[in-house]
C-alpha positions in Angstrom: 91.9 155.3 90.0 93.9 156.1 86.9 90.8 155.6 84.7 89.6 159.1 85.7 92.5 160.7 83.9 91.2 160.5 80.3 87.8 161.9 81.1 88.9 165.4 82.3 88.1 167.2 79.0 84.6 165.7 79.0 83.9 166.8 82.5 84.9 170.4 81.9 81.7 171.1 79.8 79.5 169.7 82.4 77.7 171.8 85.1 79.8 171.9 88.2 82.8 170.7 86.2 85.3 172.7 88.3 84.3 170.8 91.5 84.6 167.4 89.8 87.9 168.4 88.2 89.4 169.1 91.7 88.2 165.8 93.1 89.7 163.9 90.1 93.0 165.7 90.5 93.2 164.6 94.2 92.7 161.0 93.2 95.3 161.3 90.4 97.9 162.7 92.8 97.2 159.9 95.3 97.7 157.3 92.6 101.0 158.8 91.6 102.2 158.9 95.2 101.4 155.2 95.7 103.3 154.2 92.5 106.3 156.2 93.8 106.1 154.4 97.1 106.0 151.0 95.5 109.1 151.8 93.4 110.9 153.1 96.5 110.0 150.0 98.5 111.3 147.7 95.7 114.6 149.7 95.5 115.1 149.5 99.3 114.3 145.7 99.3 116.8 145.1 96.5 119.5 147.1 98.3 118.8 145.2 101.5 119.1 141.9 99.8 122.4 142.9 98.2 123.7 144.0 101.6 122.8 140.7 103.1 124.7 138.7 100.5 127.7 140.9 100.9 127.6 140.3 104.7 127.5 136.6 104.2 130.7 136.6 102.0 132.6 138.8 104.5 133.6 137.8 108.0 130.7 138.0 110.5 131.0 138.7 114.1 130.7 135.6 116.4 128.1 137.3 118.6 125.6 137.7 115.7 122.5 135.6 115.9 122.5 134.4 112.3 122.1 135.2 108.6 119.3 134.1 106.3 119.9 133.2 102.7 117.1 133.3 100.2 117.4 131.6 96.8 114.1 131.4 94.9 111.7 129.5 97.1 114.3 127.9 99.3 115.5 129.5 102.5 118.7 128.4 104.4 119.8 129.7 107.7 123.7 129.9 108.3 124.8 130.8 111.8 127.3 133.7 111.9 129.7 131.7 114.0 129.9 128.9 111.3 130.7 131.5 108.7 133.4 133.0 110.9 135.1 129.7 111.5 135.0 128.8 107.8 136.7 132.1 106.9 139.3 131.6 109.7 140.1 128.1 108.4 140.5 129.3 104.9 142.8 132.1 106.0 144.9 129.7 108.0 145.2 127.3 105.1 146.3 130.1 102.8 148.9 131.3 105.3 150.2 127.8 105.9 150.6 127.1 102.1 152.3 130.4 101.6 154.8 129.7 104.4 155.4 126.2 103.2 156.1 127.3 99.6 158.4 130.0 100.9 160.4 127.5 103.0 160.6 125.1 100.0 161.8 127.9 97.8 164.4 129.3 100.2 165.8 126.2 101.9 165.4 123.5 99.2 164.7 124.7 95.6 167.1 127.6 95.5 170.0 125.7 97.1 169.4 122.8 94.8 169.6 125.1 91.8 173.0 126.4 92.8 174.2 123.1 94.2 174.7 124.2 97.8 173.5 122.8 101.1 172.8 124.2 104.5 173.6 121.0 106.3 170.0 120.3 107.3 170.0 116.8 105.7 173.3 115.8 107.5 171.8 117.0 110.8 168.7 115.0 110.0 170.8 111.9 109.4 172.8 112.3 112.6 169.5 112.6 114.5 168.2 109.4 113.0 171.4 107.6 113.9 171.0 108.6 117.5 167.3 107.4 117.5 168.3 104.1 115.9 171.1 103.6 118.5 168.6 104.2 121.3 166.1 101.8 119.8 168.7 99.1 119.5 169.8 99.5 123.1 166.2 99.5 124.2 165.5 96.2 122.3 168.6 94.6 123.8 167.7 95.6 127.3 164.2 94.3 126.9 165.4 91.0 125.5 167.8 90.5 128.4 165.0 91.2 130.9 162.9 88.4 129.3 165.8 86.1 128.8 165.3 85.3 125.2 167.3 85.8 122.0 166.9 89.1 120.4 167.6 87.9 116.9 167.8 84.6 115.1 171.1 83.6 113.6 171.8 86.3 111.0 171.6 85.2 107.4 171.4 87.1 104.2 169.9 84.2 102.3 166.3 82.9 101.9 167.1 79.8 104.1 168.3 80.0 107.8 171.3 77.8 108.1 172.9 76.5 111.3 176.6 77.5 111.6 177.8 74.0 112.3 180.2 71.6 110.5 179.1 68.6 108.5 180.4 66.0 110.9 178.7 67.7 113.9 175.4 67.8 112.2 175.5 64.1 111.2 176.5 63.2 114.8 173.5 65.2 116.1 171.2 63.4 113.7 172.4 60.0 114.8 172.4 61.0 118.5 168.7 62.0 118.3 167.8 58.7 116.6 169.8 56.3 118.8 170.6 56.2 122.5 173.7 54.1 121.9 177.1 55.5 122.6 178.8 56.8 119.4 182.2 55.7 118.5 184.7 57.8 116.7 184.7 55.5 113.7 182.9 57.3 110.8 180.3 55.1 109.1 177.4 55.6 106.8 173.9 55.2 108.0 170.6 55.3 106.0 169.4 58.3 107.9 172.4 60.4 106.6 170.7 60.6 103.2 168.1 63.0 104.5 170.8 65.4 105.6 172.5 65.3 102.2 169.1 65.8 100.5 168.5 68.9 102.6 171.9 70.3 101.8 171.3 69.7 98.2 168.0 71.5 98.2 169.5 74.4 100.1 172.3 74.7 97.6 169.8 74.8 94.7 167.4 77.3 96.3 169.9 79.5 98.1 172.7 79.9 95.6 175.0 82.9 95.3 172.9 84.4 92.5 169.4 84.0 93.8 170.0 85.7 97.1 171.2 88.9 95.2 167.7 89.5 94.0 166.2 89.9 97.5 166.4 92.8 99.8 169.4 93.0 102.1 168.8 92.1 105.7 169.8 94.5 108.5 171.4 93.6 111.8 169.3 96.2 113.6 165.9 97.7 113.2 165.6 101.2 111.6 161.9 101.8 112.6 160.7 100.8 109.2 158.4 97.8 108.6 160.4 96.1 105.9 164.0 95.8 107.1 164.6 92.8 109.4 162.5 89.7 109.0 164.2 87.9 112.0 163.1 90.5 114.5 161.4 89.0 117.5 161.0 91.6 120.2 159.2 95.0 120.2 158.5 97.0 123.3 155.7 99.4 123.9 157.9 102.4 123.6 159.3 101.3 120.3 155.8 100.6 119.0 154.8 104.2 119.9 158.0 105.5 118.3 157.3 103.5 115.2 153.8 104.8 115.0 155.1 108.4 115.3 157.6 107.6 112.6 154.7 106.5 110.3 152.9 109.7 110.9 156.0 111.8 110.1 156.9 109.8 107.0 153.4 109.6 105.5 151.8 112.9 106.6 154.8 115.2 106.4 157.7 113.8 104.3 155.6 112.2 101.6 153.6 115.3 100.7 156.7 117.4 100.8 158.6 115.0 98.6 155.8 114.7 96.1 155.7 118.5 95.8 159.4 118.6 95.2 159.3 115.8 92.6 156.4 117.5 90.8 158.4 120.8 90.8 161.6 119.1 89.5 159.8 117.2 86.7 157.7 120.2 85.7 160.8 122.4 85.4 162.6 119.6 83.5 159.8 119.4 80.9 159.4 123.1 80.5 163.1 123.9 80.5 164.1 121.3 78.0 161.2 122.3 75.8 162.3 125.9 75.7 166.0 125.0 75.2 165.0 122.7 72.3 163.7 125.6 70.3 167.0 127.5 70.6 169.5 127.3 67.7 172.5 124.9 68.1 175.5 126.4 69.7 177.5 126.8 72.9 174.7 128.9 74.5 172.2 126.1 74.0 174.6 123.5 75.3 175.3 125.6 78.4 171.6 126.1 79.1 170.8 122.4 78.5 173.5 121.3 80.9 172.4 123.6 83.7 168.7 122.9 83.2 169.3 119.2 83.6 171.6 119.6 86.6 169.1 122.0 88.3 166.1 119.7 87.8 167.9 116.5 88.8 169.2 118.1 92.0 165.6 119.1 92.9 164.5 115.5 92.2 167.3 114.2 94.5 166.0 116.5 97.2 162.6 114.9 96.7 164.1 111.6 98.0 166.0 113.4 100.9 169.1 111.9 99.3 172.4 112.4 101.1 175.1 111.7 98.6 178.8 111.8 99.1 180.9 112.1 96.0 184.6 110.9 96.1 187.4 111.7 93.8 185.5 114.1 91.5 188.7 114.7 89.6 188.0 111.3 87.9 184.5 112.3 86.7 183.7 111.0 83.2 184.8 113.3 80.3 183.6 113.8 76.8 184.0 110.9 74.5 184.1 108.3 77.2 181.8 105.7 78.7 180.7 105.8 82.4 180.2 102.3 83.8 178.5 101.7 87.2 177.0 99.0 89.2 173.2 99.0 89.2 170.9 98.8 92.2 168.0 101.1 91.5 166.4 103.3 88.8 167.4 106.3 90.9 171.1 105.5 90.1 170.6 107.7 87.0 169.3 110.6 89.0 172.2 110.3 91.5 174.8 110.4 88.8 173.0 113.0 86.7 172.8 115.4 89.6 176.6 115.6 89.5 177.3 115.3 85.8 175.9 115.5 82.3 175.6 112.5 80.0 174.7 111.8 76.4 173.5 108.8 74.3 176.6 108.2 72.0 180.4 108.4 72.0 181.2 108.5 68.3 181.9 112.2 68.4 184.7 112.8 70.9 183.5 116.3 71.6 180.1 115.0 72.8 179.2 114.2 76.4 180.0 110.8 78.0 177.5 107.9 77.9 176.2 106.2 81.0 175.8 102.4 81.0 174.9 99.8 83.6 176.4 96.6 82.1 174.9 94.3 84.7 171.6 94.7 82.8 169.4 94.4 86.0 169.1 95.7 89.6 171.2 93.9 92.3 170.6 94.4 96.0 173.9 96.4 96.4 175.7 93.6 98.1 177.6 92.4 95.1 178.5 93.0 91.4 177.4 90.5 88.9 178.8 89.7 85.4 179.1 92.6 83.0 177.8 92.4 79.5 180.7 92.9 77.1 179.0 95.1 74.5 180.2 98.4 75.9 183.8 97.2 76.3 184.2 96.2 72.6 184.2 99.7 71.1 187.6 100.7 72.4 186.5 103.9 74.2 187.9 105.1 77.5 185.9 103.6 80.4 185.2 105.6 83.6 184.2 103.2 86.4 181.9 104.4 89.1 181.0 102.5 92.3 177.7 103.3 94.0 177.1 102.0 97.6 173.8 102.6 99.4 173.4 102.6 103.2 170.3 100.4 103.8 170.0 101.6 107.4 168.0 104.7 106.3 166.1 103.1 103.4 166.4 100.2 101.0 167.1 101.5 97.5 167.0 98.1 95.9 164.2 97.6 93.3 162.9 94.1 93.3 161.1 94.4 90.0 159.6 90.9 90.4 157.8 91.9 93.6 157.1 95.6 93.3 155.9 97.8 90.4 157.5 101.2 89.6 154.7 103.2 91.4 155.0 101.0 94.5 158.7 101.2 94.5 158.7 105.0 94.3 156.1 105.2 97.1 158.5 103.1 99.2 161.4 105.4 98.4 159.4 108.5 99.3 158.2 107.0 102.6 161.6 105.9 103.8 163.7 108.0 106.1 166.3 109.0 103.5 168.5 107.7 100.7 172.1 107.7 101.8 174.8 106.6 99.4 178.4 107.1 98.5 179.7 107.5 94.9 183.3 106.8 94.0 184.8 108.0 90.7 187.6 105.6 89.8 190.5 106.5 87.5 189.8 105.9 83.8 190.6 102.5 82.3 191.4 101.5 78.7 191.5 98.1 77.1 195.0 96.6 76.8 196.5 95.1 73.7 196.5 91.5 74.8 193.0 91.8 76.5 189.7 90.9 75.0 186.3 92.5 75.8 185.4 89.9 78.4 188.7 90.2 80.3 188.4 94.0 80.2 184.9 93.9 81.5 185.9 91.6 84.4 188.8 93.9 85.3 186.5 96.9 85.5 184.0 94.9 87.5 186.6 93.9 90.0 187.7 97.5 90.4 184.2 98.6 91.1 183.5 95.8 93.6 186.8 96.4 95.4 186.2 100.1 95.8 182.5 99.8 96.9 183.1 96.9 99.3 180.9 94.6 97.2 181.2 90.9 96.4 182.7 90.2 93.0 180.6 87.4 91.6 181.6 85.3 88.6 178.0 84.9 87.5 
């Protein structure tokens, strides 16, 4: 219809041109009106599509029938109720994370920064002790009802030994092999050699040193799956309680502890990096000390560590050497959360150095021979005894059996890490004493204070 537009001038010179001009003007007006309608329809359609997309992103009412999404040639129908529940779940997750972060900040991170405690961990420990006591009584009662022994004879070694004397065992062997009456005259028989062979193999395999590199056995179960290998009886209630404990440790405590560990390590990296750019001086030393203490205390909270420090007046001072028994890699975190240590002692104004002279991890039942290197330099030695309570979690790292990641996972899924730290009075090397004798004297003091076995090996 728009092709009539250019021919208006030509029609004016024709006969009856006025009539034709009026008809052409009507067609031209109609064409303009149709074009305007098309533009208006396109605009309304675009606004309607934008409104639909906006309604999809916002919360829809559950009573609505549904929303249609169009993308190119593909059409997807999303019910309004599904969109509503999705938005509700996202909002609940956001609120939960906000509340969790606030609780962590108020009750754990901020108290750790200032070195204070609200007593929540001690209350948690007392609750666990009551649960363990109830579980032990339950096992003993169930064992009596079934008339069988609850535990095998307790042993801390890798071989179960019968607590009998040498002569009684030989008589028992002879009695089982012969029905004749035994006289009291001791005599040697060929069958006795098997007994002595067995004893010799036990002595070689289960010596005083080898057993110190295996986890310590417990006399009662602490609802963990790795504590007592001689356990024989488990009731249904205890099994349910153990399953509930697994859910708590792996679904609640583990994520919480990982978040705390990540926070502490991140703050340590960022804080030490910032402090490292500051000029040397007292202000830098002050910030460095408090940044380390703050971050290590947060890392201690990540293990739910309940630490009792004794005789803090004997804490290591500048220019000295701190010597402690070694059970776990977390020994460093436990000591560093209460003090500040350096890497050398040549400058008496510098911080004390921390050394574990055993050179390896022991299962916290004894103290092995100290290497004499740190006792030859003539510096003041500050002995420290560390004793863990394996009832809540075994802190010993058996490096021949578990890697570092597995060990940390075991630590973070245990109930807690409970330990006591004793700061002993400083000791110096005497004039008539060599490095070996000085090391043995310090080792004996640590073993005596911590209730550990003082080994000569």
